[in-house]
N, C-alpha and C positions, 0 to 999 in steps of 0.2 A: 405546537404543531408536531414536533419530533416525537412526543409521547403518543400522539394519535396513530402515527405510522409505525409499523413493526420494522424496526431497524435491526438488521442482523448483528450478532455479536461480532464486532469488527476484527478482533484478533483471531477469530475462527474463520474469517472470510478471505478466500484467496485473492479476491479482487482488491481488498484493502492492502494486502501484502504486496501486490504488484504496484501500488501507488508510491511506495517508499522503499528506497534502499536504506541500509543502515546509516549511510552518510547523509541522506535526506532528512532523517528524523532529528528533530530538535530535542533538547533535554526535556522540555515540557511534554512533548509527544511521547517520549520514552517513558516518562513518569506515569502518564495517563494509561499507556498500554500496559504497564506493570500493574496498575491498580485494577484494570479490567481482568487481567490474568489471575490476580490474587483473589478477586471475588469469584471467578470461575472455580478456582481450586477449593475455596472455602465452601462453595455451594456443593461441589462434588463430595468433599469430605463430610460435610454435614449430612447429606443424603445417605452416604455409606454408613456413617456412624449411627444415624437414626435407625436404619435397617438392622444393623448389628445389635443395638441396644434392645430393640423390639424382640429380636430372636432370643436374646439372653433373658429378657423378662418372661417370654413365653416358656422357656425352659424352667425358670424359677417357679412360675405358676404351676407348671406340671409337677415339679418336685413337691410343692406344697400339697397338691391334690393327692399325690402318692403317699405323702407322709401323714395324711390326716388319720389314717388307720395305723395303729401300731403294728410292728412286725414281731415275730416270735423272738423272744430273748432280749428284746430291746426295752430299755427302761423308758418310762414316760418322760423322765427328765431329759434324756438325750434327744428324744423325738421333739420335745418342745424347744430345746435349744436350737436344733436344726431349723425348725419352723420359724423361730424368732429371727435367726440369721437370714433365712430366705426372705422373710417379710421386710427386714431392714434393707436387704439388697433390692427388693422390688420397689421400695420407697425411693432408694437412690436411683434406680432405673427410671422410675416415673419422673423424678426431678430432672434427670438428664434428658429424657424424652421431651418433656415440656420445654426445656431450654433449646434442644435441637429443633423442635417443631417451630419455635419462635424464630430461630435462626434461619431455618429453611423458608419460612414465610417472609422474613425481612430481606434476605439476601437478593431475591430477584429485583426488588426495588433499588437496592444499592448498586447492583450490577447494571441495571438499566441506566441509572444516573451516571455512573462511571463511563458507560458505553456512549451515552449522549455527549458527555464532556469530550471524550476521545473523538467522536464524530465531528463536533464543532471545530476542534483544533485541527483535525485532518482536513476538513473542507476549507478552513481558512488558509492552511498551508498550500493546498492544491490551487485555490484561486489566486494566491500570491504568485505561484509558479506560472499559472496560465497568463496572468497579467504581465508578468516579467517577460515571458516568452512572446506575448503579443507585441510588447514594446520593441523587442529585438526583431520580430518579424516585420513590423512597420519600418524600422530603420533599414533592414535588408531590402525591403520592397522599394524604398526611396533610392537606395544605392543602386539597385538593379535597374530601376527606371532611368537614373542618371547615366549609367553605363550604356543602356540601350540607346538613349538619345545621342550620346557621344559616338557609339558604334554606327548608328545611321548616318550621322554627319560625316564620319570618316569614310564610310562606304561610298557615299555620294561624291566626296572629294576624290577618292581613289578612282572612281569611274570617270569623273571629269578629266583627271590627269591622264588616264589611259586613252580616252578619246582624243585629248589634245596631242598626245604623243603620236597616235595613229594618224591624225590630220597633218601634223608637221612632217612626219616621215613620208606620208603619201604625197604631199606637195613637193618635198625635196626630190623624191623619186621621179615624179612627173616632170619636174623642172630640169633635173640633171641627167636623168636616164639611168638604166640599170648598171652600166659599166662604171660610171663615175660614182654612183651611190655605193656600189660595192667597195670601191677604194675608200670612200669616207667611212663606211661601216667598219672596215678593217682598222682605220686610223682612230676613229672617235667613238665607235659603237661599244657595246658592252664587252665584246670579245677583243676589241682592238686595243692597241697600246697607246700610251700618251707620249708624244715626242715633243 
């Protein structure tokens, strides 16, 4: 399925880099990342080398064409020696071009395989983190729900105690009157002393 979808080269994708800090990367992930980067470098070098060798071959071919006719004062032997050397270099260039073309043709498949391996490892690590985070989120949600229940219970109890205090004080005030309650407030209330 991954081969059917065009997966970007992960090490060139900023979204992939945002998924992992250096501390998040396992040794396996680092190894796979290095493999992808090595294939990228090889691909770039092979393409550059292929272009360079083709240019050299074109120059050698041009030299052969120019040397096909003898120049004044040049011996036939020297001209043939240069032609032979150029032909030898062209053969070497052709061999190198064939090798580089094979490499350029094979590298994309190797790069794709390494990238898919990196993708699978990355997704596995991400889902492990998501699942671990979900477990902690569930634990926190349970803890928060417990605290909410306890908070509601305490708020109700607080309100009941405040209502009870208001009722007690109101009954005492009605029973004893303002002057006597003022005395008891100073003796036993929050601001009063204890004798």
